[in-house]
ROSE-4610 file (N, C-alpha, C; in Angstrom, 1 decimal, always signed):
// ROSE-4610
residu = [X/X/X/X/X/X/X/X/X/X/X/X/X/X/X/X/X/X/X/X/X/X/X/X/X/X/X/X/X/X/X/X/X/X/X/X/X/X/X/X/X/X/X/X/X/X/X/X/X/X/X/X/X/X/X/X/X/X/X/X/X/X/X/X/X/X/X/X/X/X/X/X/X/X/X/X/X/X/X/X/X/X/X/X/X/X/X/X/X/X/X/X/X/X/X/X/X/X/X/X/X/X/X/X/X/X/X/X/X/X/X/X/X/X/X/X/X/X/X/X/X/X/X/X/X/X/X/X/X/X/X/X/X/X/X/X/X/X/X/X/X/X/X/X/X/X/X/X/X/X/X/X/X/X/X/X/X/X/X/X/X/X/X/X/X/X/X/X/X/X/X/X/X/X/X/X/X/X/X/X/X/X/X/X/X/X/X/X/X/X/X/X/X/X/X/X/X/X/X/X/X/X/X/X/X/X/X/X/X/X/X/X/X/X/X/X/X/X/X/X/X/X/X/X/X/X/X/X/X/X/X/X/X/X/X/X/X/X/X/X/X/X/X/X/X/X/X/X/X/X/X/X/X/X/X/X/X/X/X/X/X/X/X/X/X/X/X/X/X/X/X/X/X/X/X/X/X/X/X/X/X/X/X/X/X/X/X/X/X/X/X/X/X/X/X/X/X/X/X/X/X/X/X/X/X/X/X/X/X/X/X/X/X/X/X/X/X/X/X/X/X/X/X/X/X/X/X/X/X/X/X/X/X/X/X/X/X/X/X/X/X/X/X/X/X/X/X/X/X/X/X/X/X/X/X/X/X/X/X/X/X/X/X/X/X/X/X/X/X/X/X/X/X/X/X/X/X/X]
num = [1/1/1/2/2/2/3/3/3/4/4/4/5/5/5/6/6/6/7/7/7/8/8/8/9/9/9/10/10/10/11/11/11/12/12/12/13/13/13/14/14/14/15/15/15/16/16/16/17/17/17/18/18/18/19/19/19/20/20/20/21/21/21/22/22/22/23/23/23/24/24/24/25/25/25/26/26/26/27/27/27/28/28/28/29/29/29/30/30/30/31/31/31/32/32/32/33/33/33/34/34/34/35/35/35/36/36/36/37/37/37/38/38/38/39/39/39/40/40/40/41/41/41/42/42/42/43/43/43/44/44/44/45/45/45/46/46/46/47/47/47/48/48/48/49/49/49/50/50/50/51/51/51/52/52/52/53/53/53/54/54/54/55/55/55/56/56/56/57/57/57/58/58/58/59/59/59/60/60/60/61/61/61/62/62/62/63/63/63/64/64/64/65/65/65/66/66/66/67/67/67/68/68/68/69/69/69/70/70/70/71/71/71/72/72/72/73/73/73/74/74/74/75/75/75/76/76/76/77/77/77/78/78/78/79/79/79/80/80/80/81/81/81/82/82/82/83/83/83/84/84/84/85/85/85/86/86/86/87/87/87/88/88/88/89/89/89/90/90/90/91/91/91/92/92/92/93/93/93/94/94/94/95/95/95/96/96/96/97/97/97/98/98/98/99/99/99/100/100/100/101/101/101/102/102/102/103/103/103/104/104/104/105/105/105/106/106/106/107/107/107/108/108/108/109/109/109/110/110/110/111/111/111/112/112/112/113/113/113/114/114/114/115/115/115/116/116/116/117/117/117/118/118/118/119/119/119/120/120/120/121/121/121/122/122/122/123/123/123/124/124/124/125/125/125/126/126/126]
x = [+32.6/+31.7/+30.4/+30.6/+29.6/+27.9/+27.4/+26.1/+25.9/+24.6/+23.9/+22.8/+22.6/+21.5/+20.3/+19.2/+18.0/+17.5/+17.7/+17.5/+18.4/+19.4/+20.2/+20.0/+19.5/+18.7/+17.9/+18.0/+16.9/+15.9/+14.6/+13.5/+13.4/+13.1/+13.0/+12.3/+11.4/+10.1/+10.0/+10.2/+10.2/+9.2/+8.4/+7.6/+8.5/+8.8/+9.6/+9.2/+10.0/+9.5/+8.3/+7.5/+6.6/+5.9/+5.5/+5.1/+3.4/+2.5/+1.3/+0.9/+0.8/+0.4/-1.2/-2.0/-3.3/-3.7/-4.0/-4.8/-3.9/-4.7/-3.9/-2.6/-1.5/-0.7/+0.2/+0.7/+1.1/+2.6/+3.9/+5.0/+5.8/+6.7/+7.9/+8.9/+9.8/+11.0/+10.6/+11.2/+11.3/+10.4/+9.6/+9.0/+9.5/+10.0/+10.6/+9.5/+9.3/+7.9/+8.8/+9.0/+9.4/+8.0/+7.4/+6.0/+4.9/+4.0/+2.7/+2.0/+1.6/+0.7/-0.5/-1.7/-3.0/-3.3/-3.8/-4.3/-3.7/-4.1/-3.6/-2.2/-1.3/-0.1/+0.6/+1.0/+1.4/+2.8/+3.7/+5.1/+6.1/+7.5/+8.3/+8.8/+9.1/+9.5/+9.2/+8.6/+8.3/+9.5/+9.9/+10.6/+9.9/+9.2/+8.8/+9.5/+10.0/+11.1/+10.7/+11.6/+11.1/+10.1/+10.1/+9.2/+7.7/+7.9/+6.9/+6.0/+4.3/+3.3/+2.4/+2.0/+1.2/-0.2/-1.3/-2.8/-3.4/-3.4/-4.1/-3.4/-3.4/-3.1/-1.9/-0.6/+0.6/+1.1/+0.9/+1.4/+2.8/+3.7/+4.9/+5.7/+6.9/+7.8/+8.4/+8.8/+9.4/+8.8/+8.7/+8.1/+8.9/+9.7/+10.3/+9.7/+9.2/+8.8/+9.6/+9.8/+10.5/+9.6/+8.8/+7.6/+6.5/+5.3/+4.1/+3.1/+2.7/+1.4/+0.2/-1.1/-2.5/-3.0/-3.0/-3.4/-3.0/-3.1/-2.8/-1.4/-0.5/+0.8/+0.4/+0.8/+1.0/+2.1/+3.1/+4.4/+4.9/+5.3/+5.5/+6.8/+7.7/+8.9/+9.2/+9.0/+9.4/+8.8/+8.5/+8.2/+9.0/+9.7/+10.4/+10.0/+9.6/+9.3/+10.6/+11.1/+12.5/+12.0/+13.0/+12.6/+11.7/+11.7/+10.9/+9.7/+9.5/+8.5/+7.4/+5.8/+4.7/+3.6/+2.9/+2.3/+0.7/-0.1/-1.6/-2.5/-2.4/-3.4/-2.8/-3.2/-2.7/-1.7/-1.0/+0.3/+0.0/+0.2/+0.3/+1.6/+2.3/+3.7/+4.2/+5.4/+6.0/+6.8/+7.8/+8.6/+8.3/+8.2/+8.0/+9.3/+9.9/+10.9/+10.3/+10.8/+10.2/+11.5/+12.0/+13.0/+12.6/+13.3/+13.1/+12.6/+11.6/+11.1/+9.9/+10.0/+8.9/+7.6/+6.2/+5.1/+4.3/+3.6/+2.7/+1.3/+0.3/-0.9/-2.1/-2.2/-3.1/-2.8/-3.2/-3.2/-1.7/-1.1/-0.4/-0.8/-0.5/-0.4/+0.6/+1.2/+2.3/+2.1/+2.8/+2.6/+3.7/+3.3/+4.8/+4.9/+6.1/+6.2/+6.6/+5.3/+5.1/+6.3/+7.0/+8.1/+9.5/+9.7/+10.4/+10.4/+9.3/+8.6/+9.1/+9.8/+10.1/+8.7/+8.8/+7.7/+7.9/+7.0/+7.0/+6.0/+6.6/+5.8/+4.9/+3.6/+3.3/+3.6/+4.1/+4.6/+3.7/+3.9/+3.2/+2.9/+1.8/+1.2/+1.2/+1.8/+2.1/+1.2]
y = [-10.3/-9.4/-8.9/-7.9/-7.1/-7.1/-7.5/-7.7/-9.2/-9.5/-10.9/-11.1/-12.0/-12.5/-12.1/-11.7/-11.9/-13.0/-14.2/-15.5/-15.7/-15.1/-15.3/-14.4/-13.5/-12.3/-13.2/-12.7/-13.0/-12.4/-12.8/-12.2/-11.6/-10.2/-9.4/-8.1/-8.0/-7.0/-6.3/-4.9/-4.0/-3.0/-3.1/-1.8/-0.6/+0.3/+1.1/+1.7/+2.6/+3.5/+4.5/+4.9/+5.9/+5.5/+4.2/+3.4/+2.9/+2.7/+2.1/+1.3/+0.3/-0.9/-1.4/-1.3/-2.0/-2.8/-4.0/-5.1/-6.3/-7.3/-8.6/-8.8/-9.7/-9.6/-11.1/-11.7/-12.9/-12.3/-12.7/-12.3/-13.4/-13.7/-14.3/-13.9/-14.8/-14.6/-13.9/-12.9/-12.5/-11.0/-10.8/-9.4/-8.8/-7.5/-7.0/-5.6/-5.6/-4.4/-3.2/-2.2/-1.3/-0.6/-0.4/+0.4/-0.3/+0.2/-0.5/-1.4/-2.4/-3.5/-3.6/-3.7/-4.3/-4.9/-6.3/-7.2/-8.6/-9.6/-11.1/-10.8/-11.5/-11.6/-13.0/-13.5/-14.8/-14.6/-15.2/-14.9/-16.3/-16.2/-17.6/-17.1/-15.6/-15.6/-14.0/-13.5/-12.4/-12.0/-10.8/-10.0/-8.6/-8.4/-7.2/-6.5/-5.6/-4.6/-3.9/-3.4/-2.7/-1.6/-0.9/+0.3/-0.3/-1.9/-2.2/-2.4/-2.4/-2.9/-3.8/-4.8/-5.5/-5.7/-5.7/-5.7/-6.8/-8.2/-8.9/-10.5/-11.1/-12.7/-12.9/-13.3/-13.7/-15.1/-15.5/-16.9/-16.9/-17.6/-17.9/-19.0/-19.1/-20.5/-20.0/-18.8/-18.4/-16.9/-16.5/-15.3/-14.8/-13.4/-12.9/-11.6/-11.4/-10.4/-9.3/-8.2/-7.2/-6.1/-5.5/-4.8/-5.4/-5.0/-5.2/-6.0/-6.9/-7.5/-7.5/-7.4/-7.2/-8.6/-9.9/-10.8/-12.2/-13.0/-14.4/-14.7/-15.6/-16.0/-17.4/-17.9/-18.8/-19.7/-20.1/-20.6/-21.9/-22.4/-23.8/-24.3/-23.4/-23.8/-23.0/-21.7/-21.1/-19.8/-19.2/-17.8/-17.5/-16.7/-15.8/-14.6/-14.4/-12.9/-12.3/-11.4/-10.8/-9.9/-9.2/-9.0/-7.5/-7.0/-5.4/-5.8/-7.3/-7.5/-8.1/-7.7/-7.7/-8.5/-9.7/-10.1/-10.4/-9.8/-10.0/-10.7/-12.4/-12.8/-14.4/-15.5/-16.7/-17.1/-18.0/-18.6/-19.8/-20.2/-21.8/-21.9/-22.6/-23.1/-24.4/-24.6/-26.2/-25.6/-24.5/-24.1/-22.7/-22.1/-20.8/-20.5/-19.2/-18.8/-17.4/-17.2/-15.9/-15.5/-14.0/-13.6/-13.0/-12.8/-12.0/-10.7/-10.2/-8.9/-9.1/-10.2/-10.2/-10.4/-10.2/-10.2/-11.1/-11.8/-12.6/-12.5/-12.0/-12.0/-12.8/-14.2/-15.1/-16.5/-17.4/-18.5/-19.2/-20.3/-21.1/-22.4/-22.7/-24.0/-24.5/-25.7/-26.2/-27.5/-27.8/-29.3/-29.8/-31.4/-31.8/-33.4/-33.4/-34.7/-35.9/-36.6/-37.8/-38.9/-39.0/-39.9/-39.4/-38.1/-37.6/-37.4/-37.4/-36.8/-38.2/-38.1/-38.9/-39.5/-40.6/-41.5/-41.4/-41.0/-40.9/-42.2/-42.9/-43.8/-43.2/-43.6/-42.9/-43.5/-42.6/-43.1/-43.6/-44.8/-45.5/-44.8/-44.6/-43.9/-44.8/-44.4/-45.0/-45.1]
z = [-29.4/-29.9/-28.9/-29.2/-28.3/-28.4/-29.5/-29.8/-29.8/-29.2/-29.2/-30.2/-30.7/-31.6/-30.7/-31.1/-30.5/-29.7/-30.3/-29.7/-28.5/-28.3/-27.2/-26.2/-26.3/-25.1/-24.0/-22.7/-21.9/-21.8/-21.9/-21.7/-20.3/-20.7/-19.2/-19.4/-18.7/-18.7/-17.3/-17.4/-16.2/-16.1/-14.9/-14.8/-13.8/-14.6/-13.5/-12.5/-11.5/-10.6/-11.4/-10.8/-10.9/-12.1/-12.2/-13.8/-12.7/-13.3/-13.1/-14.3/-14.1/-15.3/-14.7/-15.3/-15.0/-16.3/-15.8/-17.0/-16.1/-17.2/-17.1/-17.9/-17.7/-18.3/-18.4/-19.5/-19.6/-20.1/-19.3/-19.4/-19.8/-20.8/-21.3/-20.3/-19.6/-19.1/-17.5/-17.0/-15.9/-15.8/-14.8/-14.8/-13.4/-13.4/-12.4/-12.1/-10.8/-10.7/-9.6/-10.0/-8.8/-9.1/-9.9/-9.8/-9.2/-9.9/-9.4/-10.7/-10.2/-11.3/-10.5/-11.3/-10.9/-12.1/-11.6/-12.1/-12.2/-13.0/-13.3/-14.2/-13.3/-13.7/-13.8/-15.1/-15.4/-16.2/-15.4/-16.0/-15.4/-15.9/-15.6/-14.3/-14.1/-12.7/-12.3/-11.2/-10.8/-9.5/-9.9/-8.6/-8.2/-7.1/-6.9/-6.1/-6.5/-5.5/-4.6/-3.8/-2.4/-2.7/-3.8/-4.2/-5.1/-5.2/-5.9/-5.0/-5.8/-5.1/-6.4/-6.0/-6.9/-6.3/-6.8/-6.5/-7.4/-7.2/-8.1/-7.6/-8.7/-8.3/-9.3/-8.9/-9.7/-9.5/-10.8/-11.1/-11.8/-10.9/-11.8/-11.1/-11.7/-11.1/-10.1/-10.0/-8.9/-8.5/-7.6/-7.0/-5.8/-6.2/-5.0/-4.6/-3.1/-2.8/-1.8/-2.1/-1.5/-0.8/-1.9/-1.8/-1.0/-1.8/-1.1/-2.2/-1.8/-2.4/-1.9/-2.5/-1.9/-3.1/-2.8/-3.8/-3.6/-4.5/-4.2/-5.1/-4.4/-5.3/-5.4/-6.7/-6.8/-7.9/-7.0/-7.4/-7.7/-9.2/-9.0/-8.3/-8.1/-7.1/-5.9/-6.1/-4.8/-4.6/-3.4/-2.9/-1.9/-2.0/-1.3/-0.7/+0.3/+1.1/+2.2/+1.5/+1.8/+3.0/+3.5/+5.0/+5.1/+3.8/+3.5/+2.8/+2.2/+1.7/+2.7/+1.9/+2.8/+1.7/+2.3/+1.3/+2.2/+1.8/+2.4/+1.0/+1.6/+0.8/+0.9/+0.0/+0.4/-1.2/-0.5/-0.8/-1.2/-2.8/-3.2/-3.9/-2.9/-3.6/-3.1/-3.6/-3.2/-2.0/-2.0/-1.0/-0.9/+0.4/+0.9/+2.1/+1.9/+2.4/+2.7/+4.1/+4.7/+5.7/+5.1/+6.1/+7.2/+8.1/+9.4/+8.9/+9.4/+9.0/+8.0/+7.3/+6.4/+6.7/+6.1/+6.8/+5.8/+6.4/+5.5/+6.6/+5.9/+6.4/+5.6/+5.8/+5.1/+5.2/+4.2/+4.3/+3.3/+3.7/+3.0/+2.8/+1.3/+0.8/+0.4/+0.8/+0.1/-0.3/-1.5/-1.9/-1.6/-1.0/-0.7/-1.8/-1.9/-2.9/-2.2/-2.2/-1.4/-1.6/-2.6/-2.9/-1.8/-1.6/-0.9/+0.7/+1.0/+2.2/+3.2/+4.3/+5.4/+5.8/+6.4/+7.0/+8.8/+9.1/+10.4/+11.2/+12.1/+12.8/+14.1/+14.6/+16.1/+16.9/+17.8/+19.3/+19.9/+20.5/+21.3/+22.8/+23.0/+24.4/+25.6/+26.8/+27.8/+28.7]
């Protein structure tokens, strides 16, 4: 069958090339930005394409940056800065990945699951 029920479709929102969106947004599903977005963004996942620019705070489970962000990123799972990505702001996440060439100018705060963190004993000084 070629057609799916609306309930079976994944939610996907696109801010296309040469588009400029201003204001706060709450997105169910994935947001892909190839244009410009200004304001607070709250989504399940955000992909900022190479041509994309975001100014403001982004909150999502997963954030992938290939373009430029001026603002804070808050991700429950992971923030990935690709080789073409640039982030100017603070990052709050459980996991952070920065590929060679990626730029981060700001502060990073990661949360560590203490139940999975190895324990280290201090070395005795001689």
